[in-house]
N, CA and C of each residue as an Amber inpcrd file, in Angstrom:
protein
   435
 -33.4340000   9.3430000 -34.4430000 -32.6250000   9.5030000 -33.3100000
 -31.6210000  10.3690000 -32.9240000 -31.8680000  10.9530000 -31.5360000
 -30.8800000  11.8570000 -31.5630000 -29.5050000  11.3790000 -30.8010000
 -28.5370000  11.5200000 -31.4310000 -27.6030000  10.5030000 -30.7150000
 -26.7730000  11.5110000 -30.0190000 -27.0730000  13.0400000 -30.0300000
 -26.3380000  13.7980000 -28.9700000 -26.7070000  13.7320000 -27.6350000
 -28.3300000  13.3490000 -27.6730000 -28.7090000  13.1980000 -26.0290000
 -28.1430000  11.6430000 -25.3100000 -27.9330000  10.6880000 -26.1670000
 -27.6210000   9.5110000 -26.1410000 -26.2660000   9.5940000 -25.8940000
 -25.3600000  10.4310000 -26.3740000 -23.9430000  10.3550000 -26.0740000
 -23.5180000  11.1790000 -24.5970000 -24.2490000  12.1110000 -24.2980000
 -24.1480000  12.7360000 -23.0930000 -24.1840000  11.8990000 -22.1110000
 -25.1510000  11.0610000 -21.9700000 -25.0570000  10.0080000 -20.3180000
 -24.1880000   9.1180000 -20.3590000 -23.7470000   8.7520000 -21.2680000
 -22.4140000   7.6850000 -21.8010000 -21.1220000   8.6660000 -21.4270000
 -21.2910000   9.5820000 -21.6640000 -19.6290000  10.6230000 -21.6350000
 -19.7800000  10.8940000 -19.9880000 -20.9560000  11.3540000 -19.4980000
 -20.4580000  11.4240000 -18.6020000 -20.4980000  10.4810000 -17.4930000
 -21.1150000   9.4820000 -17.4020000 -21.0430000   8.1280000 -16.7670000
 -19.3850000   7.7130000 -16.7250000 -18.6600000   7.7150000 -18.2230000
 -17.0910000   7.5020000 -18.5370000 -16.5450000   8.3920000 -17.5200000
 -17.0040000   9.5350000 -17.5720000 -16.1100000  10.5720000 -16.5300000
 -15.9290000  10.2200000 -15.3430000 -17.1180000   9.5160000 -14.4780000
 -17.2300000   9.4660000 -13.3110000 -16.7400000   8.1360000 -12.9830000
 -16.7170000   7.0780000 -13.8170000 -15.9230000   6.1560000 -14.0780000
 -14.6650000   6.4090000 -13.6580000 -14.0590000   7.0550000 -14.5890000
 -12.3930000   7.2160000 -14.8900000 -11.9050000   7.6230000 -13.7550000
 -12.9940000   8.7950000 -12.7230000 -12.3280000   9.1480000 -11.4490000
 -12.3060000   8.0590000 -10.5730000 -12.6920000   7.0790000 -10.4680000
 -12.7820000   6.0060000  -9.1270000 -12.0550000   5.1330000  -9.7330000
 -11.0090000   5.1900000  -8.5790000  -9.5720000   4.1730000  -8.6820000
 -10.1770000   2.9020000  -9.0920000  -9.3870000   2.1570000  -9.4850000
  -9.4790000   0.6120000 -10.0520000  -8.5480000  -0.4090000  -9.3750000
  -9.3390000  -0.2990000  -7.9470000  -8.3930000  -1.0910000  -6.6900000
  -9.5930000  -1.9140000  -6.2800000  -8.8660000  -3.2980000  -5.4220000
 -10.0630000  -4.0510000  -5.2060000  -9.4670000  -4.2850000  -3.5060000
 -10.4040000  -5.0150000  -2.4780000  -9.7080000  -4.8840000  -1.3630000
  -8.8190000  -6.3330000  -1.5730000  -8.2110000  -6.6560000  -0.3180000
  -7.1450000  -7.2380000  -0.1670000  -7.7560000  -8.9500000   0.0040000
  -6.7200000 -10.0260000  -0.0840000  -7.8090000 -11.2280000   0.0300000
  -7.2130000 -11.4180000   1.3880000  -8.3800000 -12.3520000   1.8540000
  -8.2430000 -12.5880000   3.2190000  -6.8910000 -13.0440000   3.8130000
  -6.7130000 -13.0020000   5.3930000  -5.2190000 -13.1860000   5.7890000
  -4.9610000 -14.8710000   5.6870000  -6.2700000 -15.7360000   5.5440000
  -6.2600000 -17.0050000   5.9050000  -5.5240000 -17.5350000   4.6980000
  -6.3260000 -17.0120000   3.1300000  -6.0700000 -17.2570000   2.1360000
  -4.6030000 -16.6620000   1.5950000  -4.0320000 -15.4610000   2.4630000
  -2.5100000 -15.0850000   1.7600000  -2.2320000 -14.7220000   3.1440000
  -1.4950000 -15.6310000   3.7980000  -0.8070000 -14.8840000   5.2590000
   0.1530000 -14.3130000   5.0050000   1.0570000 -14.2170000   4.1330000
   2.0440000 -13.2420000   3.9970000   2.3130000 -12.9360000   2.4950000
   2.7160000 -11.7130000   2.4780000   3.3230000 -10.6290000   1.1580000
   4.5740000 -10.5250000   1.2880000   5.0880000 -10.3730000   0.2590000
   6.5690000 -10.1820000  -0.4110000   6.2500000  -8.7970000  -1.0090000
   7.1410000  -7.7450000  -0.6210000   7.0230000  -6.3600000  -0.9970000
   8.0160000  -5.8140000  -1.5650000   8.0850000  -5.7640000  -2.9460000
   9.6380000  -4.8210000  -3.3220000   9.0970000  -3.4500000  -3.7970000
  10.1060000  -2.8000000  -4.2020000   9.9160000  -1.4270000  -4.1750000
   9.2510000  -0.4690000  -2.9310000   9.5290000  -1.1010000  -1.9950000
   8.5840000  -0.7810000  -0.5200000   8.9280000   0.7300000  -0.2330000
   7.7040000   1.2160000   0.7850000   7.9690000   2.2690000   1.1970000
   6.8740000   2.1590000   2.3640000   7.1820000   3.4380000   3.4190000
   6.4280000   3.1500000   4.4030000   5.8770000   4.4550000   4.7180000
   4.3820000   4.6000000   5.0430000   3.6760000   5.7760000   4.8700000
   2.8640000   5.8260000   6.1920000   2.5770000   6.9860000   6.5830000
   2.0270000   7.3060000   8.1110000   0.8740000   7.8180000   7.5080000
  -0.2900000   7.8270000   8.1870000  -1.5650000   8.3730000   8.1250000
  -1.4260000   9.7090000   8.9740000  -1.4930000  10.6130000   8.7830000
  -1.2760000  11.7600000   9.2610000  -2.4730000  12.5100000   9.5310000
  -3.7330000  12.4660000   8.7120000  -4.8250000  12.5970000   9.1920000
  -6.1020000  11.8230000   8.5750000  -7.0230000  11.6870000   9.6390000
  -8.1810000  10.4470000   9.2490000  -9.2810000  10.9270000   9.5200000
 -10.3030000  10.7990000   8.5980000 -11.5530000  11.5060000   8.8160000
 -12.3770000  10.5620000   9.6080000 -12.1840000   9.1810000   9.7710000
 -13.0440000   8.4710000  10.2840000 -12.0340000   7.2390000  10.8390000
 -12.7080000   6.5360000  12.0330000 -11.8180000   5.5640000  12.7010000
 -10.3470000   6.2140000  12.7610000  -9.6140000   6.9310000  13.4500000
  -8.1980000   7.0800000  13.1140000  -7.4030000   6.1410000  13.9460000
  -7.8910000   5.6860000  14.9340000  -7.3830000   4.6010000  15.3240000
  -6.5940000   3.3190000  14.8590000  -7.4730000   3.2690000  13.4070000
  -7.1930000   1.8240000  12.6870000  -6.0110000   2.1620000  11.9880000
  -5.4700000   3.6210000  11.5890000  -4.3350000   3.6050000  11.0660000
  -3.0920000   4.0820000  11.7620000  -2.1030000   4.3080000  10.9190000
  -0.3170000   4.3670000  11.7100000   0.1960000   4.6810000  10.3700000
   1.2930000   3.6360000  11.0520000   2.0120000   2.9540000   9.5400000
   1.6190000   2.3850000   8.7820000   2.0970000   2.1450000   7.4670000
   1.2950000   1.2740000   6.3640000   2.2250000   0.9290000   5.6770000
   2.5950000  -0.5240000   5.1530000   3.8430000  -0.9840000   3.9170000
   3.0310000  -0.5750000   2.7380000   3.6330000   0.1800000   1.7160000
   3.3700000   0.2000000   0.5780000   4.5460000  -0.7070000  -0.2950000
   4.1250000  -0.9840000  -1.4020000   5.1990000  -1.3440000  -2.3910000
   4.6310000  -2.3170000  -3.5130000   5.2510000  -2.9590000  -4.3680000
   5.1100000  -4.0370000  -5.1470000   4.5640000  -5.8330000  -4.7050000
   3.7790000  -6.0860000  -5.0840000   3.2010000  -7.3380000  -4.2330000
   4.0230000  -8.6000000  -5.5110000   5.2550000  -8.9870000  -4.9490000
   5.7680000  -9.8980000  -5.9280000   4.6430000 -11.0950000  -6.3380000
   4.3610000 -11.6390000  -5.5730000   3.5160000 -12.7780000  -5.6420000
   2.0770000 -12.5860000  -6.7700000   1.4930000 -11.0370000  -6.3960000
   0.1700000 -10.7730000  -6.8400000   0.5200000 -10.4280000  -8.0240000
   1.8370000  -9.4140000  -8.3810000   1.8860000  -9.0260000  -9.1180000
   1.1410000  -7.4090000  -9.5550000   0.8940000  -6.7820000  -8.5100000
   0.3480000  -5.5570000  -8.1490000   0.6530000  -4.6920000  -7.0470000
   0.2280000  -3.4250000  -7.0250000   0.6380000  -2.5960000  -5.8800000
  -0.1420000  -2.9680000  -4.7810000   0.5300000  -2.7540000  -3.3820000
  -0.0780000  -3.0560000  -2.2460000  -0.0690000  -2.0690000  -1.4020000
  -1.1840000  -2.0480000  -0.2250000  -1.3100000  -1.2000000   1.1320000
  -1.5120000  -2.1610000   2.1870000  -0.7350000  -2.3510000   3.0370000
  -1.2230000  -3.0110000   4.2430000  -1.9800000  -2.4880000   5.2710000
  -2.3900000  -3.2160000   6.1660000  -2.9130000  -2.5590000   7.0870000
  -2.3900000  -2.1660000   8.0760000  -2.4500000  -1.2620000   9.5380000
  -1.4750000  -0.6890000  10.3130000  -0.4700000  -1.6250000  10.6300000
   0.9570000  -1.0780000  10.6050000   1.8490000  -2.1320000  11.1890000
   1.7880000  -2.2160000  12.6460000   1.7800000  -3.3890000  13.4350000
   1.8100000  -3.6060000  14.4390000   3.4060000  -4.2410000  15.2170000
   4.1520000  -5.0040000  14.7360000   5.0510000  -5.4090000  15.0460000
   6.5020000  -5.2430000  13.8330000   7.7160000  -5.1680000  14.1780000
   8.2800000  -5.0320000  13.0670000   9.8360000  -5.5350000  13.4830000
  10.5030000  -6.3940000  12.7600000  11.5480000  -7.2170000  13.1690000
  12.9300000  -6.2950000  12.1310000  13.6170000  -5.8730000  12.3540000
  14.5230000  -4.9750000  11.1520000  15.5030000  -6.0330000  10.9800000
  15.6830000  -6.4420000  11.4350000  16.8510000  -7.8550000  11.1400000
  16.3210000  -8.7180000  10.0610000  15.0480000  -9.0430000  10.0610000
  14.3070000  -9.8430000   9.2190000  13.9140000  -8.9810000   8.0070000
  13.5370000  -7.8170000   8.4700000  12.5990000  -6.8850000   7.4750000
  11.5130000  -7.1660000   7.2630000  10.7500000  -7.8110000   8.5540000
   9.7870000  -8.3310000   8.4010000   8.7190000  -7.7940000   9.3850000
   7.4640000  -7.4270000   8.7970000   6.2840000  -7.0330000   9.9010000
   4.9940000  -7.3800000   9.9500000   4.3060000  -7.5550000  11.2060000
   3.1970000  -8.1140000  11.2200000   2.0300000  -6.6290000  11.4480000
   1.1190000  -7.1510000  10.3380000  -0.0480000  -5.6770000  10.7380000
  -1.3090000  -6.3420000  11.5360000  -2.1910000  -5.1340000  11.6390000
  -3.0730000  -5.3640000  12.3410000  -4.0890000  -6.1700000  11.9530000
  -4.0290000  -6.7150000  10.8090000  -4.8370000  -7.9340000  10.1990000
  -4.2710000  -9.2270000  10.2550000  -2.6710000  -9.0780000  10.8740000
  -2.1100000 -10.4170000  11.3390000  -1.1430000 -11.1320000  10.0220000
  -1.5900000 -10.0380000   9.1790000  -0.4700000 -10.5800000   7.8280000
   0.3790000 -10.0060000   7.7340000   1.8640000 -11.5370000   7.3680000
   2.9730000 -10.8280000   7.7730000   3.5190000 -10.2890000   6.3600000
   4.2900000  -9.1640000   6.5810000   4.7320000  -8.4420000   5.1310000
   6.1410000  -8.7270000   5.2510000   6.8130000  -9.3510000   4.1660000
   8.1930000  -9.3060000   3.9730000   8.6610000  -8.0300000   3.0790000
   9.4650000  -7.1710000   3.3700000  10.5100000  -6.2230000   2.6190000
  11.4940000  -6.5640000   2.0260000  11.8050000  -6.6390000   0.8540000
  12.7080000  -7.1730000  -0.3720000  13.5060000  -6.1210000  -0.8090000
  14.8100000  -6.0080000  -0.3320000  15.3210000  -5.1230000  -1.1100000
  15.5050000  -3.6180000  -0.2650000  16.0300000  -2.5830000  -0.8200000
  15.6230000  -1.1500000  -0.2590000  14.5530000  -0.5670000  -0.5000000
  14.3300000   0.2560000  -0.1940000  13.0040000   1.2160000  -0.3390000
  13.2480000   1.5420000  -1.8030000  12.1430000   1.9180000  -2.9070000
  11.8960000   2.1140000  -3.6610000  10.2060000   2.3030000  -4.0550000
  10.1740000   3.2290000  -5.2580000   9.3800000   3.3690000  -5.9370000
   8.3960000   2.5340000  -7.0320000   7.2410000   2.3330000  -6.7240000
   6.6370000   1.5580000  -8.2330000   5.0620000   2.3190000  -8.4850000
   5.1550000   2.5940000  -9.7200000   3.8150000   3.2110000  -9.9930000
   2.8050000   2.6510000  -9.8270000   2.3100000   1.7250000  -9.7050000
   1.3980000   0.6350000  -9.2550000   1.0440000   0.8880000  -7.7370000
   2.1410000   0.5700000  -7.2330000   1.9330000   0.8100000  -5.7920000
   1.3650000   2.3180000  -5.2930000   1.7750000   3.0200000  -5.6610000
   1.6430000   4.3100000  -5.5730000   0.1580000   4.7770000  -6.0280000
  -0.2440000   3.7820000  -7.5540000  -1.8520000   4.0010000  -7.4530000
  -2.6150000   3.5820000  -6.3240000  -2.2730000   2.3410000  -6.0950000
  -3.1070000   1.7990000  -5.2350000  -3.0540000   2.4020000  -3.7410000
  -2.0970000   3.4140000  -3.3870000  -2.2290000   3.9770000  -2.4560000
  -3.0210000   5.3250000  -2.4360000  -2.7920000   5.8420000  -3.4630000
  -3.9230000   7.0290000  -3.7840000  -5.2500000   6.7170000  -3.7130000
  -5.6970000   5.1930000  -4.4040000  -7.0090000   4.9460000  -3.9730000
  -7.3020000   4.4310000  -2.6370000  -6.3250000   4.0600000  -1.9710000
  -6.8740000   3.2990000  -0.9510000  -6.6580000   4.7060000   0.1210000
  -6.2530000   5.6510000   0.2090000  -6.4020000   7.0730000   0.6300000
  -7.4160000   7.6350000   0.6450000  -7.8480000   7.2570000  -0.7760000
  -9.0530000   8.4950000  -0.9020000 -10.3620000   7.3900000  -0.2320000
 -10.3250000   6.1800000  -0.6340000 -11.3160000   5.2700000  -0.3940000
 -11.4000000   5.6220000   1.7370000 -10.6180000   5.4980000   2.0950000
 -10.5020000   5.7010000   3.9360000 -10.5430000   7.2320000   4.2740000
 -10.2980000   8.1850000   3.4650000 -10.6270000   9.3610000   3.6420000
  -9.3750000   9.8260000   4.8110000  -8.3300000   9.4930000   4.3070000
  -7.1700000   9.9590000   5.2230000  -6.0710000  10.5780000   4.2690000
  -5.2130000  11.2860000   4.7110000  -4.2120000  11.7790000   4.1680000
  -3.0190000  11.0780000   4.6360000  -2.1200000  11.0050000   3.8660000
  -0.8630000  10.4160000   4.3620000   0.6310000  11.1340000   3.5720000
   1.4920000  10.7890000   4.4300000   2.9690000  11.3560000   4.2080000
   4.0700000  10.4180000   4.0970000   4.6560000  10.4760000   3.2570000
   6.2270000   9.6050000   3.0500000   6.5100000   9.5640000   4.3310000
   6.7000000   8.1030000   5.0250000   7.4030000   7.9700000   6.4730000
   8.7530000   7.2940000   6.4360000   8.8180000   6.5000000   5.1760000
   9.9870000   5.7530000   4.8310000  11.2530000   6.1020000   5.7030000
  11.9230000   7.0630000   5.6400000  13.0210000   7.7310000   6.2740000
  13.0030000   7.3380000   7.8100000  11.8090000   7.8600000   8.2830000
  11.6340000   8.2270000   9.8440000  11.5230000   6.4220000  10.3750000
  10.7710000   5.7730000   9.4660000  10.2850000   4.2970000   9.8500000
  12.2890000   3.5790000   9.9960000  12.6380000   3.7790000   8.8050000
  14.4940000   3.1630000   8.7980000  15.2440000   4.1590000  10.2030000
  15.1060000   5.1510000  10.3800000  15.5810000   5.5850000  11.4720000
  15.1810000   5.1780000  12.7620000  13.8770000   5.1770000  13.1530000
  13.2250000   4.6180000  14.0380000  13.7450000   2.8740000  14.4450000
  14.0970000   2.2240000  13.7490000  14.1440000   0.9380000  13.7810000
  15.6100000   0.3500000  13.5200000  16.5680000   1.4300000  13.5140000
  17.9260000   1.2770000  13.0910000  18.1140000   0.2940000  11.6460000
  16.9650000   0.5120000  10.6610000  17.8400000  -0.2230000   9.6980000
  18.8690000   0.0240000   8.9300000  19.6240000  -0.6340000   8.8130000
  21.1270000  -0.5860000   8.0120000  20.5390000  -0.9810000   6.4140000
  20.6690000  -0.1070000   5.6500000  20.0550000  -0.5490000   4.0230000
  21.3270000  -1.2990000   3.7730000  22.6070000  -1.3830000   4.3260000
  23.7180000  -1.9180000   3.6010000  23.2470000  -3.6590000   3.9160000
  22.9260000  -3.7030000   5.4510000  22.3960000  -5.0310000   5.2140000
  21.1050000  -5.6960000   4.6380000  20.1710000  -5.0150000   4.4610000
  18.8450000  -4.9210000   3.8130000  19.4900000  -5.0860000   2.3890000
  20.3540000  -5.3190000   1.8030000  20.9960000  -4.8800000   0.3010000
  21.0940000  -6.8310000   0.3910000  21.4300000  -7.2410000   1.0270000
  21.9540000  -8.7550000   1.1690000  20.8670000  -9.3860000   1.2050000
  19.5720000  -8.9510000   1.9640000  18.2410000  -9.8680000   1.9720000
  17.5930000  -9.5690000   0.7970000  18.0640000 -10.0830000  -0.3550000
  17.2340000 -10.0370000  -1.7850000  16.3400000 -11.0520000  -2.1260000
  16.0580000 -12.0160000  -1.7030000  14.9130000 -12.7170000  -1.6450000
  14.0970000 -13.4990000  -0.3040000  13.0350000 -13.2400000  -0.3820000
  11.8480000 -13.6400000   0.1710000  12.6870000 -14.8370000   1.4250000
  12.1550000 -14.7590000   2.7980000  12.5010000 -15.5920000   3.6580000
  11.8860000 -16.8240000   3.9550000
């Protein structure tokens, strides 16, 4: 048996699999109508190869209930006093604490952007300024509402 020939296809398959992000689709809104995000950020899609209308501002952060990174659908409404937003899917996102970063959320964002063929940029500061968010008040909201 020539082990060199049998190893080559496996190593090329492993290489392909390693390049595919290990992310999964979100649960249905009916089964999970609300998410709480810590270490959140807001990203804006600046270029979309397909369906540009479905993209805009998106919440990115660590889903405290699910224990993993999450990216929302397009943000539709946002209440800066409650730090709560509703996305185009109808899901409610509660942003907990001040903005931050999370490696799992970043990994999820990178995979989401690749899968959706979009280019994103961090728009957290822009979002904070647009909605007049007071980070001092946000610090006081340290638990889900």
